[in-house]
Backbone as CSV, one residue per row, in Angstrom:
resi,resn,N_x,N_y,N_z,CA_x,CA_y,CA_z,C_x,C_y,C_z
1,MET,1.528,5.864,-8.448,0.765,4.601,-7.874,-0.781,5.110,-7.943
2,ARG,-1.411,3.908,-8.456,-2.913,3.872,-8.533,-3.846,3.357,-7.437
3,ARG,-4.844,3.720,-7.068,-5.583,3.030,-6.363,-6.656,2.615,-7.126
4,VAL,-7.193,1.273,-7.270,-7.917,0.357,-8.136,-8.833,-0.310,-7.189
5,SER,-9.798,-0.665,-7.580,-11.001,-1.490,-6.921,-11.046,-2.841,-7.691
6,VAL,-10.778,-3.728,-7.294,-10.849,-5.065,-8.230,-12.004,-5.694,-7.742
7,ASP,-13.038,-6.312,-8.519,-14.159,-6.816,-7.873,-13.962,-8.423,-7.844
8,ILE,-13.984,-8.915,-7.005,-13.703,-10.557,-6.949,-14.801,-10.961,-6.091
9,GLU,-15.698,-11.399,-6.937,-16.734,-12.376,-6.960,-18.002,-11.133,-5.951
10,GLY,-18.160,-10.106,-6.462,-19.058,-8.967,-5.935,-18.483,-8.359,-4.813
11,VAL,-17.170,-8.743,-4.426,-16.647,-8.026,-3.428,-15.473,-7.097,-3.965
12,GLY,-15.448,-5.895,-3.747,-14.790,-4.707,-4.167,-13.332,-4.981,-3.185
13,ILE,-12.345,-5.373,-3.664,-10.988,-4.996,-3.232,-10.218,-4.066,-3.502
14,SER,-9.791,-2.610,-2.253,-9.127,-1.648,-2.676,-7.686,-2.023,-2.835
15,THR,-7.320,-1.543,-3.629,-5.764,-1.936,-3.816,-5.091,-0.451,-4.561
16,LEU,-3.733,-0.448,-3.957,-2.403,0.410,-4.426,-1.686,-0.634,-5.373
17,PHE,-1.511,-0.165,-6.609,-0.932,-0.706,-7.729,-0.123,0.231,-8.318
18,ALA,1.499,-0.060,-8.505,2.200,0.442,-9.140,3.411,-0.629,-10.130
19,ARG,3.357,-0.155,-11.253,4.352,-1.326,-12.242,5.604,-0.589,-12.019
20,GLY,6.675,-1.554,-11.738,8.020,-0.997,-11.720,8.690,-2.163,-12.729
21,ARG,9.993,-1.739,-12.947,10.895,-2.752,-13.826,11.352,-3.868,-13.434
22,TYR,10.762,-4.298,-11.995,11.170,-5.651,-11.636,10.051,-6.258,-10.993
23,ALA,10.276,-7.503,-10.307,9.047,-8.445,-10.137,8.361,-7.681,-8.868
24,ALA,6.696,-8.265,-9.127,6.054,-7.794,-8.504,6.121,-8.366,-6.682
25,VAL,6.029,-7.240,-5.607,5.677,-7.518,-4.137,4.204,-7.344,-3.767
26,LEU,3.508,-8.324,-3.023,2.615,-8.201,-2.657,2.574,-8.125,-1.037
27,LEU,1.933,-6.990,-0.606,1.918,-6.394,0.690,0.558,-6.968,1.436
28,ILE,0.738,-7.620,2.214,-0.435,-8.298,3.021,-0.465,-7.902,4.350
29,HIS,-1.601,-7.058,4.804,-1.599,-6.403,6.028,-1.992,-7.475,7.006
30,GLY,-2.019,-6.719,8.485,-2.541,-7.494,9.775,-3.745,-7.342,9.992
31,ASN,-4.229,-8.098,11.001,-5.579,-8.149,11.544,-6.070,-6.554,11.837
32,SER,-7.145,-6.219,11.416,-7.671,-4.980,11.936,-6.910,-3.938,11.404
33,SER,-6.010,-3.810,10.099,-5.453,-2.985,9.922,-5.609,-2.717,8.292
34,CYS,-4.525,-1.915,7.371,-4.793,-1.867,6.206,-3.494,-1.736,5.455
35,LYS,-3.700,-1.085,4.103,-2.571,-1.519,3.130,-1.749,-0.135,3.781
36,GLU,-2.113,0.993,4.330,-1.204,2.197,4.604,-0.132,1.765,5.646
37,ILE,-0.497,0.583,6.159,0.400,0.122,7.410,2.254,0.113,6.546
38,PHE,2.042,-0.361,5.313,3.209,-0.532,4.708,3.724,0.725,3.873
39,ARG,3.422,1.869,4.246,3.754,3.355,3.916,5.242,3.272,3.236
40,TYR,6.079,2.905,4.479,7.653,3.030,4.141,8.123,2.109,3.311
41,GLN,7.620,0.723,3.342,7.959,-0.238,2.205,7.372,0.138,0.607
42,ILE,6.343,0.694,0.692,5.882,1.053,-0.602,6.679,2.048,-1.174
43,GLU,7.296,3.068,-0.583,7.972,3.960,-1.200,9.473,3.559,-1.378
44,GLN,9.777,2.472,-0.690,11.399,2.006,-0.881,11.445,0.946,-1.739
45,LEU,10.143,0.126,-1.997,9.976,-0.738,-3.295,9.887,0.143,-4.513
46,ARG,9.274,1.289,-4.351,9.028,1.985,-5.508,10.296,2.675,-5.864
47,ARG,11.135,3.012,-4.894,12.373,3.643,-5.340,13.368,2.890,-5.937
48,ILE,13.277,1.629,-5.547,14.375,0.622,-6.315,13.782,-0.077,-7.312
49,GLY,12.733,0.238,-7.521,11.949,-0.358,-8.865,11.275,-1.590,-8.880
50,TYR,10.878,-1.953,-8.169,9.589,-3.138,-7.968,8.101,-2.713,-8.275
51,SER,7.518,-3.675,-8.756,5.946,-3.445,-8.905,5.709,-3.709,-7.505
52,VAL,4.485,-2.795,-7.049,3.985,-2.862,-5.749,2.580,-3.414,-5.823
53,ILE,2.035,-4.324,-5.167,0.429,-4.348,-5.162,0.241,-4.346,-3.220
54,ALA,-0.634,-3.415,-2.887,-0.752,-3.234,-1.627,-2.571,-3.489,-1.603
55,PRO,-2.942,-4.801,-1.240,-4.759,-4.298,-1.015,-5.018,-4.334,0.363
56,ASP,-6.413,-4.036,0.565,-6.822,-3.954,1.786,-7.713,-5.368,1.688
57,LEU,-7.469,-6.105,2.871,-8.130,-7.562,2.827,-9.804,-7.455,2.879
58,PRO,-10.539,-8.020,2.517,-12.159,-7.934,2.707,-12.502,-7.548,4.331
59,GLY,-13.313,-6.736,4.386,-13.656,-6.397,5.855,-12.755,-5.482,6.466
60,HIS,-11.780,-5.060,5.692,-10.667,-3.938,6.277,-10.886,-2.751,5.217
61,GLY,-10.154,-1.671,5.799,-9.681,-0.465,4.999,-11.028,-0.170,3.977
62,ARG,-10.493,-0.041,2.768,-11.504,0.780,1.882,-12.131,-0.469,1.103
63,SER,-11.841,-1.997,1.514,-12.391,-2.893,0.781,-13.891,-3.216,1.327
64,ASP,-14.647,-3.984,0.407,-16.181,-4.205,0.872,-15.761,-5.398,2.065
65,ASP,-16.957,-5.607,2.829,-16.780,-6.679,3.750,-17.672,-7.771,3.065
66,ALA,-16.701,-9.224,3.396,-17.141,-10.510,2.804,-18.545,-10.509,2.607
67,ARG,-19.111,-11.389,1.726,-20.356,-11.864,1.250,-20.437,-13.051,2.239
68,LYS,-19.627,-13.796,2.213,-19.547,-15.243,3.014,-18.546,-15.090,4.338
69,PRO,-18.784,-14.586,5.348,-17.596,-14.166,6.177,-17.261,-15.462,6.752
70,MET,-18.124,-16.836,6.887,-17.587,-17.669,7.857,-16.423,-18.451,6.910
71,VAL,-16.503,-18.117,5.259,-15.496,-19.021,4.760,-14.498,-17.994,4.505
72,THR,-14.744,-16.423,3.841,-13.651,-15.638,3.354,-12.870,-15.161,4.647
73,TYR,-13.270,-15.308,5.531,-12.566,-14.725,6.933,-11.809,-15.685,7.487
74,SER,-10.785,-16.219,6.708,-10.001,-17.540,7.163,-8.837,-17.053,6.636
75,PHE,-7.427,-18.079,6.876,-6.431,-17.789,6.124,-6.615,-18.398,4.661
76,PRO,-6.873,-19.517,4.578,-7.304,-19.943,3.046,-8.341,-19.017,2.127
77,GLY,-9.246,-18.637,3.236,-10.152,-17.603,2.286,-9.671,-16.196,1.907
78,TYR,-8.921,-15.795,2.891,-8.183,-14.669,2.281,-7.161,-14.839,1.129
79,ALA,-6.702,-15.928,1.372,-5.623,-16.198,0.082,-6.239,-16.546,-1.450
80,ARG,-7.570,-17.257,-1.128,-8.000,-17.208,-2.389,-8.463,-15.874,-2.930
81,VAL,-9.099,-14.942,-2.221,-9.205,-13.715,-2.583,-8.016,-13.093,-3.343
82,LEU,-6.891,-13.339,-2.825,-5.532,-12.611,-3.248,-5.226,-13.135,-4.388
83,ARG,-5.360,-14.609,-4.610,-4.779,-15.278,-5.620,-5.663,-14.840,-7.029
84,LEU,-7.038,-14.608,-6.729,-7.842,-14.194,-7.793,-7.567,-12.709,-8.195
85,MET,-7.053,-12.005,-7.294,-7.057,-10.423,-7.408,-5.677,-10.369,-8.228
86,MET,-4.604,-11.376,-7.865,-3.435,-11.232,-8.974,-3.633,-11.615,-9.957
87,GLU,-4.405,-12.503,-10.042,-5.129,-13.138,-11.529,-5.616,-11.926,-12.366
88,ARG,-6.657,-11.209,-11.763,-7.191,-10.406,-12.352,-6.607,-8.947,-12.773
89,LEU,-5.140,-8.751,-11.821,-4.539,-7.625,-12.452,-3.504,-7.790,-13.439
90,GLY,-3.446,-9.395,-13.846,-2.404,-9.727,-14.892,-0.885,-9.810,-14.246
91,VAL,-0.942,-10.246,-13.055,0.510,-10.162,-12.202,0.524,-11.868,-12.172
92,ARG,1.555,-12.505,-12.807,2.148,-13.987,-12.808,2.849,-14.263,-11.865
93,GLU,4.090,-13.554,-11.467,5.040,-13.974,-10.415,5.446,-12.771,-9.627
94,TYR,5.403,-13.280,-8.230,5.532,-12.057,-7.014,6.290,-12.934,-6.038
95,HIS,6.708,-11.829,-5.105,7.116,-11.965,-4.027,6.123,-11.503,-2.860
96,ILE,5.944,-12.105,-1.663,5.143,-11.769,-0.594,5.745,-10.993,0.614
97,LEU,5.303,-9.868,1.131,5.639,-9.555,2.465,4.371,-9.505,3.058
98,GLY,4.210,-10.541,4.302,3.150,-10.518,5.185,3.428,-10.015,6.563
99,TRP,2.558,-9.301,7.109,2.558,-8.964,8.414,1.613,-9.530,9.323
100,SER,1.971,-10.032,10.381,0.833,-10.491,11.424,-0.254,-11.449,10.396
101,LEU,-1.618,-11.419,10.578,-2.205,-11.929,9.581,-2.335,-12.201,8.433
102,GLY,-1.422,-11.112,7.870,-0.917,-11.238,6.387,0.204,-12.344,6.308
103,GLY,0.949,-12.722,7.216,2.020,-13.748,7.128,1.242,-14.945,6.819
104,HIS,0.446,-15.126,7.767,-0.273,-16.368,7.879,-1.189,-16.564,6.537
105,VAL,-1.503,-15.788,5.966,-1.984,-15.680,4.574,-1.082,-15.914,3.146
106,GLY,0.014,-15.208,3.590,1.290,-15.629,2.827,1.689,-16.814,2.818
107,LEU,1.912,-17.490,3.921,2.313,-18.841,4.149,1.302,-19.825,3.247
108,GLU,-0.103,-19.280,3.187,-1.183,-20.573,2.344,-0.553,-19.897,0.796
109,LEU,-0.292,-19.044,0.412,-0.096,-18.487,-0.765,1.273,-19.073,-1.472
110,TRP,2.113,-18.895,-0.376,3.662,-19.308,-0.861,3.695,-20.974,-0.800
111,TYR,3.212,-21.584,0.000,3.012,-23.048,-0.029,2.276,-23.631,-1.018
112,GLY,0.935,-23.117,-1.237,0.296,-23.574,-2.320,0.515,-23.131,-3.919
113,LEU,1.348,-21.984,-4.062,1.122,-21.642,-5.428,2.869,-21.477,-6.059
114,PRO,3.166,-22.164,-7.152,4.372,-22.271,-7.642,4.850,-20.804,-7.996
115,ASN,4.046,-20.106,-8.242,4.393,-18.656,-9.009,4.558,-17.891,-7.679
116,VAL,4.342,-18.079,-6.556,5.083,-17.085,-5.498,6.194,-17.504,-5.415
117,ARG,7.455,-16.633,-5.446,8.597,-16.879,-5.509,9.193,-17.018,-4.252
118,SER,8.750,-15.820,-3.320,9.280,-15.835,-1.875,8.535,-15.135,-1.223
119,LEU,8.535,-15.446,-0.002,7.960,-14.920,1.373,8.873,-14.326,2.456
120,LEU,8.461,-13.063,2.850,9.172,-12.499,4.229,7.632,-12.239,4.965
121,ILE,7.994,-12.669,6.110,7.001,-12.695,7.283,7.641,-12.206,8.563
122,THR,6.626,-11.138,9.100,6.918,-10.478,10.566,5.703,-10.229,11.468
123,GLY,5.821,-10.672,12.504,4.799,-10.850,13.341,4.054,-12.223,13.185
124,THR,4.666,-13.181,12.611,4.022,-14.285,12.161,4.574,-15.410,12.736
125,PRO,4.188,-16.081,13.426,4.784,-17.680,13.768,3.925,-18.831,13.430
126,PRO,4.951,-19.210,12.302,4.046,-20.720,11.662,3.538,-21.454,12.635
127,VAL,2.578,-21.915,12.548,1.843,-22.420,13.662,0.871,-23.644,13.087
128,ILE,0.983,-24.737,13.922,-0.259,-25.758,14.013,-1.580,-25.112,14.055
129,LEU,-2.484,-25.214,13.381,-3.685,-24.632,13.508,-4.396,-25.560,14.178
130,SER,-4.532,-25.340,15.679,-5.083,-26.033,16.743,-5.093,-24.852,17.821
131,PRO,-5.626,-25.248,19.038,-5.634,-24.668,20.387,-4.332,-24.610,21.217
132,VAL,-3.790,-26.110,20.890,-2.386,-26.534,21.451,-1.279,-25.601,20.691
133,GLY,-1.630,-25.527,19.256,-0.551,-25.074,18.579,-0.600,-23.546,18.808
134,ALA,-1.606,-22.845,18.718,-1.855,-21.208,19.324,-1.124,-21.014,20.679
135,GLU,-1.413,-22.053,21.698,-0.636,-21.752,22.836,0.601,-21.786,22.990
136,ARG,1.094,-22.700,21.987,2.667,-22.658,22.059,3.303,-21.309,21.363
137,ALA,2.794,-21.052,20.177,3.231,-19.974,19.314,3.102,-18.396,19.931
138,PHE,1.846,-18.059,20.554,1.693,-16.783,20.987,1.553,-16.649,22.418
139,ARG,1.779,-15.507,22.931,1.854,-15.241,24.197,0.208,-15.259,24.416
140,GLN,-0.338,-15.606,25.773,-1.437,-15.712,26.320,-1.707,-14.281,27.241
141,THR,-2.166,-13.176,26.840,-2.337,-11.999,27.315,-3.752,-11.334,26.987
142,PRO,-4.106,-10.624,27.793,-5.316,-10.144,27.612,-5.681,-9.148,26.192
143,VAL,-4.638,-8.647,25.674,-4.622,-8.190,24.394,-4.483,-9.198,23.293
144,MET,-4.073,-10.201,23.635,-4.453,-11.297,22.584,-5.588,-11.665,22.505
145,GLY,-6.214,-11.849,23.758,-7.921,-11.882,23.488,-8.735,-11.193,22.759
146,LEU,-8.157,-10.058,22.418,-8.894,-8.876,21.468,-8.961,-9.372,20.163
147,ALA,-7.792,-10.108,19.623,-7.478,-10.521,18.158,-8.966,-11.369,17.454
148,GLY,-9.756,-11.680,18.564,-10.783,-12.613,17.957,-11.941,-12.093,18.349
149,ALA,-12.323,-10.739,18.952,-13.209,-10.187,19.436,-14.120,-9.505,18.292
150,ARG,-15.458,-10.124,18.134,-16.313,-9.482,17.337,-16.904,-8.116,17.404
151,VAL,-16.730,-7.293,18.579,-17.217,-6.190,18.853,-15.986,-5.512,19.807
152,PHE,-15.352,-4.060,19.204,-14.610,-3.445,19.975,-15.285,-2.107,20.472
153,SER,-14.989,-1.949,21.458,-15.117,-0.501,22.414,-14.106,0.506,22.037
154,ARG,-14.400,1.710,22.354,-13.543,2.658,22.132,-12.224,2.141,22.816
155,LYS,-12.113,1.554,23.880,-11.009,1.242,24.784,-10.498,0.053,24.299
156,ASP,-10.983,-1.000,23.629,-10.511,-1.724,22.823,-9.664,-1.559,21.955
157,VAL,-10.195,-0.483,20.896,-9.500,0.185,19.682,-8.138,0.681,20.330
158,GLU,-8.174,1.511,21.202,-6.974,1.808,21.974,-5.676,0.605,22.352
159,ALA,-6.343,-0.327,23.076,-5.536,-1.060,23.551,-4.792,-1.795,22.441
160,TYR,-5.794,-2.270,21.659,-5.311,-3.429,20.329,-4.492,-2.717,19.308
161,GLY,-4.994,-0.985,19.022,-3.811,-0.511,18.160,-2.629,-0.309,18.776
162,ARG,-2.356,0.068,20.098,-1.274,0.058,20.695,-0.268,-0.983,20.743
163,ALA,-0.917,-1.942,21.262,-0.376,-3.474,21.000,0.064,-3.438,19.626
164,MET,-0.672,-3.201,18.453,-0.102,-3.679,17.425,0.883,-2.929,16.705
165,LEU,0.899,-1.745,17.358,1.732,-0.621,16.332,3.122,-0.353,17.487
166,GLY,2.808,-0.796,18.616,3.778,-0.426,19.565,3.836,1.061,19.861
167,GLN,3.113,1.784,20.034,3.147,3.665,20.034,1.302,3.601,20.405
168,PRO,1.184,4.698,21.137,0.117,5.475,21.235,-0.664,5.989,19.892
169,LEU,-2.010,5.771,19.841,-2.586,5.593,18.621,-2.729,7.427,17.992
170,ASP,-2.366,7.616,16.764,-2.677,8.916,16.093,-3.840,8.934,15.331
171,HIS,-4.893,9.496,15.832,-6.071,9.327,15.473,-6.370,9.807,14.050
172,ARG,-5.255,10.853,13.490,-5.376,11.613,12.140,-4.980,10.206,11.072
173,LEU,-4.355,9.256,11.545,-3.995,8.357,10.569,-5.097,6.982,10.230
174,ARG,-5.141,6.736,8.886,-6.107,6.049,8.441,-5.897,4.746,9.223
175,ILE,-4.493,4.257,9.256,-4.272,3.240,9.721,-4.839,2.952,11.317
176,THR,-4.943,4.200,11.995,-5.754,4.053,13.120,-7.102,4.229,12.997
177,ARG,-8.131,4.651,12.120,-9.364,4.778,12.002,-9.771,3.306,11.483
178,THR,-8.834,2.897,10.710,-9.083,1.577,10.201,-9.449,0.254,11.360
179,ILE,-9.046,0.422,12.667,-9.176,-0.709,13.477,-10.358,-0.475,13.685
180,ALA,-11.298,0.639,14.097,-12.610,0.928,14.483,-13.673,0.324,13.274
181,ARG,-13.293,0.565,11.997,-14.049,0.312,10.760,-14.064,-1.115,10.581
182,THR,-12.997,-1.882,10.930,-12.919,-3.408,10.494,-14.307,-4.104,10.780
183,ASP,-14.413,-5.248,9.908,-15.693,-5.968,10.159,-15.453,-6.950,11.192
184,GLY,-16.206,-6.939,12.608,-15.861,-7.332,13.838,-16.034,-8.892,13.423
185,ARG,-16.886,-9.380,12.165,-16.832,-10.710,11.969,-15.530,-11.169,11.288
186,ALA,-14.752,-10.221,10.849,-13.312,-10.845,10.251,-12.261,-11.267,11.516
187,ARG,-12.516,-10.471,12.788,-11.426,-11.097,13.767,-12.290,-12.361,14.225
188,PHE,-13.577,-12.393,14.494,-14.334,-13.757,15.012,-13.978,-14.725,14.255
189,TRP,-14.337,-14.543,12.762,-14.020,-16.070,12.047,-12.777,-16.314,11.620
190,MET,-11.627,-15.464,11.676,-10.449,-15.292,11.459,-9.717,-16.486,12.698
191,VAL,-10.067,-16.096,13.689,-9.552,-16.820,15.025,-10.277,-18.208,15.182
192,ARG,-11.413,-18.277,14.976,-12.586,-19.428,15.083,-11.921,-20.566,14.144
193,ASN,-11.743,-20.151,12.766,-11.587,-20.986,11.734,-9.745,-21.697,12.087
194,GLY,-9.058,-20.584,12.466,-7.706,-21.045,12.667,-7.533,-21.910,13.718
195,LEU,-8.407,-22.026,14.833,-8.165,-22.792,15.899,-8.877,-24.062,15.386
196,HIS,-9.905,-24.004,14.358,-10.429,-25.475,14.084,-9.556,-25.857,12.915
197,GLY,-8.440,-25.478,12.773,-7.618,-25.967,11.805,-7.838,-25.824,10.331
198,TYR,-8.603,-24.746,10.177,-8.999,-24.527,8.624,-7.750,-23.571,7.879
199,GLY,-6.826,-24.359,7.517,-5.760,-23.756,6.831,-4.907,-24.727,6.740
200,ILE,-3.549,-24.666,6.039,-2.583,-25.591,6.119,-1.688,-25.755,7.475
201,ASP,-1.133,-26.596,7.518,0.238,-26.794,8.581,1.017,-26.114,8.397
202,GLU,1.027,-24.783,9.193,2.515,-23.796,8.670,3.721,-24.454,8.990
203,VAL,3.768,-25.109,10.253,5.066,-25.772,10.752,5.487,-27.017,9.693
204,MET,4.702,-27.409,9.172,5.133,-28.324,7.884,5.382,-27.766,6.772
205,ALA,4.803,-26.762,6.666,5.199,-25.916,5.271,6.442,-25.139,5.206
206,VAL,6.642,-24.542,6.384,8.186,-24.023,6.467,9.382,-25.055,6.694
207,ARG,8.836,-26.129,7.088,9.820,-27.502,7.050,10.044,-28.401,5.639
208,GLU,8.951,-27.965,4.812,9.204,-28.662,3.448,9.081,-27.666,2.207
209,CYS,8.793,-26.405,2.267,8.766,-25.720,0.947,10.303,-25.196,0.869
210,ARG,10.710,-25.378,-0.311,12.192,-24.859,-0.769,12.223,-23.594,-1.400
211,ARG,11.083,-22.969,-1.505,11.199,-21.473,-1.805,11.728,-20.714,-0.708
212,PRO,12.552,-19.691,-1.222,13.101,-18.701,0.143,12.039,-18.391,0.838
213,LEU,12.312,-18.065,2.411,11.393,-17.768,3.306,12.430,-16.633,4.205
214,ALA,11.665,-15.794,4.745,12.730,-14.994,5.515,11.669,-14.488,6.641
215,ILE,12.197,-14.447,8.089,11.314,-14.163,9.020,12.238,-12.915,9.951
216,VAL,11.503,-11.880,10.211,11.976,-10.636,10.680,10.911,-10.639,11.828
217,GLN,11.633,-10.623,13.167,10.755,-10.701,14.224,11.195,-9.863,15.376
218,GLY,9.897,-8.789,15.891,10.484,-8.016,16.794,10.493,-8.901,18.280
219,ARG,11.745,-8.350,19.113,11.933,-9.213,20.317,10.726,-8.665,21.395
220,GLN,10.364,-7.596,21.257,9.531,-7.309,22.428,7.824,-7.266,21.851
221,ASP,7.809,-8.301,20.889,6.180,-8.326,20.556,5.319,-9.046,21.585
222,PRO,4.311,-8.162,21.785,3.087,-8.652,22.797,2.177,-9.651,22.281
223,PHE,2.318,-10.079,21.246,1.686,-11.053,20.667,2.538,-12.456,20.382
224,VAL,3.620,-12.642,19.982,3.952,-13.520,19.310,5.269,-14.205,20.485
225,ASN,5.129,-15.415,20.661,6.550,-16.024,21.597,7.478,-16.114,20.541
226,THR,8.602,-14.902,20.936,9.601,-15.188,19.914,10.531,-16.223,20.079
227,ASP,10.670,-16.876,21.332,11.653,-18.089,21.415,11.177,-19.696,20.743
228,TYR,9.857,-19.440,20.535,8.992,-20.527,19.677,9.485,-20.495,18.289
229,LEU,9.847,-19.450,17.883,10.449,-19.615,16.382,11.323,-20.446,16.159
230,LYS,12.466,-20.208,17.432,13.689,-21.137,17.260,13.384,-22.364,17.436
231,THR,12.627,-22.975,17.758,12.531,-24.376,17.848,12.053,-24.924,16.703
232,LEU,11.595,-24.464,15.443,11.153,-24.908,14.322,12.218,-25.420,13.637
233,GLN,12.065,-26.401,12.635,12.657,-26.237,11.523,12.219,-25.697,10.373
234,TYR,13.469,-25.499,9.504,12.917,-24.750,8.119,13.728,-25.459,7.261
235,CYS,13.227,-25.410,5.936,13.924,-26.053,4.987,14.763,-24.746,4.170
236,ASN,14.119,-23.723,3.759,15.352,-22.665,3.085,14.794,-21.228,3.708
237,LEU,15.301,-21.187,5.005,15.103,-20.020,5.799,16.252,-19.058,5.415
238,TRP,16.257,-17.674,5.149,17.357,-16.965,4.776,18.135,-16.708,5.918
239,THR,19.409,-16.484,6.182,20.301,-16.496,7.158,20.282,-18.030,8.195
240,GLY,19.486,-18.714,7.415,19.702,-19.842,8.433,18.803,-19.516,9.923
241,LYS,18.130,-18.597,10.127,17.613,-18.377,11.438,16.745,-17.467,11.258
242,PRO,15.812,-17.080,12.354,14.969,-15.883,12.263,15.702,-14.749,12.797
243,ILE,15.464,-13.436,12.092,16.097,-12.290,12.274,15.433,-11.672,13.479
244,ILE,15.952,-11.525,14.699,15.430,-11.161,15.751,15.809,-9.461,16.175
245,VAL,14.999,-8.463,16.156,15.127,-7.341,16.077,14.794,-6.470,17.135
246,SER,15.336,-5.463,17.817,14.612,-4.599,19.055,13.327,-3.771,18.473
247,SER,12.091,-4.404,18.615,10.911,-4.033,17.953,9.682,-4.471,18.750
248,GLY,8.912,-4.115,18.673,7.327,-4.928,19.082,6.922,-5.909,17.698
249,HIS,5.422,-5.586,17.553,4.634,-6.406,16.709,4.968,-6.102,15.268
250,ALA,5.506,-4.682,15.379,5.569,-4.109,13.609,6.745,-3.645,13.262
251,PRO,7.916,-4.690,13.248,9.205,-3.908,13.025,9.112,-3.003,11.670
252,HIS,8.378,-3.217,10.643,8.505,-2.536,9.518,7.681,-1.024,9.666
253,TRP,6.864,-1.147,10.598,6.446,0.151,11.073,7.227,1.330,12.365
254,GLN,7.861,0.359,13.113,8.338,1.035,14.020,9.713,1.746,14.043
255,ASN,10.300,0.672,13.168,11.867,0.949,12.738,11.967,0.482,11.184
256,PRO,11.329,1.341,10.395,11.492,1.251,8.954,12.791,0.942,8.101
257,GLU,13.745,2.043,8.927,15.105,1.978,8.027,15.807,0.575,8.125
258,LEU,15.922,0.071,9.280,16.240,-1.279,9.745,15.507,-2.315,9.047
259,PHE,14.211,-2.427,9.033,13.367,-3.363,8.373,13.563,-3.403,7.103
260,ASN,13.526,-2.508,6.453,13.698,-2.037,4.683,14.906,-2.770,4.437
261,ARG,16.147,-2.589,5.386,17.405,-2.888,4.957,17.318,-4.486,4.548
262,PHE,16.657,-5.072,5.518,16.477,-6.476,5.382,15.760,-6.850,4.435
263,LEU,14.768,-6.275,4.197,13.903,-6.333,3.077,14.606,-6.281,1.658
264,ARG,15.215,-5.367,1.727,16.327,-5.052,0.017,17.217,-6.188,0.126
265,GLY,17.898,-6.761,1.332,18.658,-7.793,1.331,18.065,-9.230,0.913
266,PHE,16.862,-9.423,1.063,16.214,-10.455,1.026,15.750,-10.649,-0.459
267,LEU,15.418,-9.739,-0.923,14.961,-9.445,-2.322,16.123,-9.615,-3.227
268,ALA,17.318,-9.215,-2.881,18.389,-9.204,-3.916,18.821,-10.674,-3.827
269,HIS,18.725,-11.405,-2.605,19.058,-12.911,-2.465,18.475,-13.406,-3.232
270,VAL,17.122,-13.243,-3.307,16.203,-14.226,-4.105,16.131,-14.100,-5.625
271,ASP,16.191,-12.938,-6.014,16.144,-12.351,-7.263,17.218,-13.277,-8.272
272,TRP,18.516,-13.103,-7.909,19.516,-13.375,-8.628,19.750,-14.817,-8.557
273,PRO,19.702,-15.732,-7.365,19.876,-17.115,-7.579,18.780,-17.943,-8.209
274,LEU,17.665,-17.272,-8.121,16.471,-17.855,-8.607,16.368,-17.584,-10.051
275,ALA,17.064,-16.598,-10.554,16.961,-16.402,-12.083,18.165,-17.437,-12.792
276,ARG,19.210,-17.588,-11.966,19.964,-18.494,-12.553,19.731,-19.858,-12.410
277,ALA,18.828,-20.334,-11.389,18.260,-21.705,-11.017,17.548,-22.138,-12.029
278,ARG,16.551,-21.140,-12.661,15.893,-21.641,-13.961,16.571,-22.265,-14.932
279,SER,17.349,-22.164,-15.351,18.325,-22.469,-16.420,19.350,-23.843,-15.892
280,ALA,19.328,-24.047,-14.483,20.299,-25.038,-13.647,19.790,-26.255,-13.845
281,PRO,20.211,-27.183,-14.712,19.707,-28.538,-14.479,19.616,-29.037,-13.225
282,GLY,18.424,-29.891,-12.775,18.747,-30.761,-11.535,18.172,-29.720,-10.378
283,MET,17.934,-28.253,-10.561,17.374,-27.701,-9.170,15.872,-27.381,-9.270
284,SER,15.367,-27.702,-8.052,14.001,-27.356,-8.077,13.818,-26.121,-6.766
285,TYR,12.870,-25.315,-7.070,12.284,-24.629,-5.857,10.804,-24.789,-5.436
286,GLY,10.363,-26.059,-6.050,8.664,-25.904,-5.745,8.906,-26.776,-4.287
287,CYS,7.775,-26.582,-3.712,7.673,-27.325,-2.444,7.431,-28.726,-2.503
288,ARG,8.032,-29.483,-1.608,7.459,-30.686,-1.539,6.166,-31.361,-0.766
289,ARG,5.505,-32.007,-1.466,4.433,-32.594,-1.001,4.236,-33.857,-0.535
C-alpha cells in the first residue's frame, strides 16, 4: 500500500493507494477524522482483491488545509477535490464507502457522476440541506453542537471523539490525535454551508438515483435519528431497507467483522449484476434528473 500526496490546485491530499484485481473502492472518512478510521476495511478489501483509495480530506489528517475554506469545506467542495484526485490517479470507475461527513460527500459524487458505480453510507442520514431538514435527520444533543465548532478545547476533543467512535479515546492512535489537528474552519464551514443549502437535496437523490445504495446504521448512534431513515423513499436500496445494527456512530470501527460482512455482500451484489446489465438492452443505472 502506497502513501501518496496528490496535488489538487495547490492543496496536498494525503492518500493511501493500492491497486488490486477488481474495481476500486474510495473510502471517505468523517468530520475531524482521517483515513486510518478505515483500517479494518482496507485490510479486508485488499485481502479480497479490490483496489483501495483512502484519502484525508482537506483540513484533516496529513492533508493540507484548504486555500478557500468557505468553498472547499462543504459537501460539494469536498466532492470536487475527490473527483479531481481520482482523475489524477487515473481511476475511472469506483465504488464509494462513506462514513458520516464522508457519506454526505459520497452522496454528492454518487448522484452527480456516472462513473461512481455504487455507494454504501454509514452514520449518514440523507437530508434536505436546511435547518428543518437537519432537525429531522439528526439528534439535537450537546455533542451534536460540537460538529460545527471552530475551536475545540481538550474537553471537546474527548467528548466529540468518544461520541464519534463509541469508546474512550486512545491517544496513541492517529485517529485520536487527528481530532485536535483538524482545521476548525472545516467544521464551521461544513455545517454552515450545509444549513444554507450548499449541496444536493439528498432526500431527492436517494429517491431518484438508480445506482445501487446501501445503508448500514448503528442503532445507538448519538448523532443520527435512526427512525428518520425509515421514513425516506429509496430508488435502489440494497435489501430494500436500511440495515440497522447494534452499534454507535461508527459500526465499521466498533464492530468491523459484522460491518465487513455487509460490505462484502453489497460489493458482490453490485459487481455481478452491473457487469451483466451493461450488455443488456433497455437497462439503465444512471440517475434520473
